[in-house]
C-alpha positions in Angstrom: -0.1 0.1 0.1 1.4 3.5 -1.0 1.9 6.0 1.7 1.7 9.7 2.5 4.9 10.9 4.0 5.9 13.8 6.1 9.7 14.9 6.4 9.8 18.0 8.2 12.9 20.0 9.9 13.8 23.2 10.8 15.5 26.1 8.3 18.5 24.6 6.7 17.9 20.9 7.6 18.5 19.8 3.8 15.1 19.5 3.1 15.2 20.4 -0.6 18.4 18.7 -1.2 17.0 15.3 0.5 13.8 15.5 -1.9 16.3 16.3 -5.0 18.4 13.5 -3.8 15.2 11.5 -3.3 14.2 12.3 -7.5 17.8 11.3 -8.2 17.6 8.0 -6.7 14.3 7.0 -8.4 15.0 8.1 -11.8 18.6 6.4 -11.6 16.6 3.1 -11.8 14.3 3.8 -14.4 11.4 5.3 -12.2 9.4 8.4 -13.1 8.7 11.1 -10.4 6.3 13.9 -10.1 7.6 17.3 -8.6 5.4 19.5 -7.0 5.4 22.6 -4.9 3.3 25.4 -3.8 3.2 28.7 -6.1 3.8 30.7 -2.8 7.2 29.8 -2.3 8.4 32.3 -5.3 11.9 31.1 -4.3 13.7 30.0 -7.3 10.3 30.4 -9.4 9.5 27.3 -10.7 12.6 25.2 -9.7 13.4 23.7 -6.0 16.7 25.1 -5.0 18.8 23.7 -2.5 21.2 25.6 -0.5 23.9 23.7 -1.8 23.3 25.0 -5.2 21.6 22.4 -6.5 18.1 23.4 -8.5 15.8 21.6 -10.8 12.5 22.6 -12.5 9.3 21.1 -10.9 6.8 19.3 -12.9 3.7 21.9 -11.7 3.2 24.8 -9.3 0.7 24.1 -6.8 -1.8 27.2 -6.8 -4.0 29.0 -3.7 -7.0 27.2 -5.6 -5.2 24.3 -7.2 -6.7 20.8 -6.5 -4.0 18.3 -6.1 -6.4 15.5 -7.2 -7.0 16.5 -10.3 -3.7 17.9 -11.0 -2.2 14.4 -9.9 -4.7 12.7 -11.8 -4.6 14.5 -14.8 -0.4 14.1 -14.5 -1.1 10.5 -14.2 -3.1 10.0 -17.1 0.0 10.6 -19.6 2.4 8.9 -18.2 3.4 6.5 -15.2 4.8 8.2 -12.2 6.4 5.9 -9.5 6.4 8.5 -6.6 5.0 12.1 -6.1 7.8 14.8 -4.3 6.2 17.7 -2.6 8.3 20.7 -1.9 7.9 23.5 0.8 4.9 21.3 1.9 4.1 23.9 4.6 2.4 26.3 2.5 -0.3 23.7 1.2 -3.8 24.4 2.5 -5.4 22.1 4.8 -7.8 21.0 1.9 -4.9 20.5 -0.6 -3.2 17.6 2.2 -6.4 16.2 2.3 -6.2 15.9 -1.7 -2.6 14.5 -1.3 -3.9 12.0 0.9 -6.6 10.8 -1.1 -4.6 10.9 -4.5 -2.1 8.4 -2.6 -4.9 5.8 -1.6 -6.7 6.2 -4.9 -4.3 6.0 -7.2 -1.5 3.8 -4.9 1.5 6.5 -5.4 3.3 7.0 -2.8 3.8 10.7 -1.6 6.4 12.4 0.0 6.4 15.5 1.2 9.1 18.0 2.8 8.6 21.3 5.1 8.6 23.0 8.1 6.7 22.3 11.0 6.5 25.6 12.9 7.1 29.6 11.8 9.1 31.8 13.2 6.7 32.5 16.1 6.5 28.7 16.6 3.3 28.2 15.2 2.0 25.4 12.8 1.6 25.9 9.1 -1.9 24.7 7.9 -0.4 22.4 5.7 2.0 21.0 8.1 -0.8 20.6 10.6 -2.9 18.8 8.7 0.3 16.3 7.3 1.2 15.7 11.2 -2.4 14.4 11.5 -2.7 12.2 8.2 0.6 11.3 7.1 1.2 7.5 7.4 5.2 8.3 8.4 6.6 11.0 10.1 10.6 12.1 9.7 12.6 14.6 11.5 14.9 15.9 9.5 17.6 16.7 12.2 20.2 20.1 12.1 22.2 22.0 14.7 21.9 25.5 16.0 24.8 28.0 16.0 25.6 26.8 19.7 25.7 23.0 18.7 22.5 22.0 20.3 20.0 20.7 18.0 17.7 23.1 16.4 14.0 22.9 16.4 12.9 26.8 15.7 13.2 29.0 13.3 14.1 32.8 13.7 13.0 35.6 10.8 15.8 38.2 10.9 15.2 41.4 9.1 18.1 43.3 7.9 19.8 41.5 10.7 17.2 42.1 13.5 15.2 39.6 15.0 11.1 39.8 14.7 8.4 37.5 16.2 5.7 39.4 14.6 4.4 39.7 10.9 2.7 37.8 8.4 3.3 34.3 8.6 5.0 33.6 5.1 7.6 35.9 3.9 9.9 34.2 1.5 13.7 34.8 2.1 14.5 35.6 -1.3 14.1 39.2 0.1 17.5 40.6 0.3 16.2 41.9 3.8 14.8 38.9 5.3 16.8 35.8 6.6 15.7 32.8 8.3 18.1 30.7 10.8 17.8 27.3 12.5 18.2 27.5 16.3 17.4 25.4 19.4 14.5 26.3 22.0 17.1 28.1 24.4 18.9 30.4 21.8 15.0 30.8 20.5 14.0 32.2 23.8 17.2 34.1 24.6 16.6 36.1 21.6 12.9 36.7 22.1 13.6 38.1 26.1 16.3 40.4 24.6 13.4 42.0 22.7 11.0 41.8 25.6 8.6 39.3 24.0 7.6 36.4 26.2 9.1 33.1 25.3 5.9 31.8 23.8 2.6 32.3 23.7 1.4 33.1 27.2 4.1 31.8 28.7 
């Protein structure tokens, strides 16, 4: 039985790199992959871009109103696919994750989604929340904080200054916006320096 997978991690945990490696592994064995990413992710335009410099065009962009089950159905009507790979899956809507789940079951094709679990405020993205609820398999991709601890949070920096308020989605191809993966201790430290509560009502 095919499964829906969610591989999540903080920024710079190698999600896009791993996705491209998985695509390469399938294709090296003569198999076909369907590469997708949400259109809201404008970094790289229609390409998946690894921070190591590897890049590859996707087969289709998922728009705000895209029905993923229809998109996948149309794709497999033209050729056989052995796996669906989705980058930046946190940007999917709840309904689109439901559609991926239905596609896995109806078409018996595994779907591996890569994305962030939480944003710079420590809050879940709609797509990530639904993937955590529905995915048959969950895997954390690990990276480290600058202090050496395991990074589990993301800090947004605007012109180098940490910020903890603002729109959930601001893509980091904007020259003034950067993201950094940090451990819980360093995340709390940065928030407290700015007079912010560590999280929520804490």
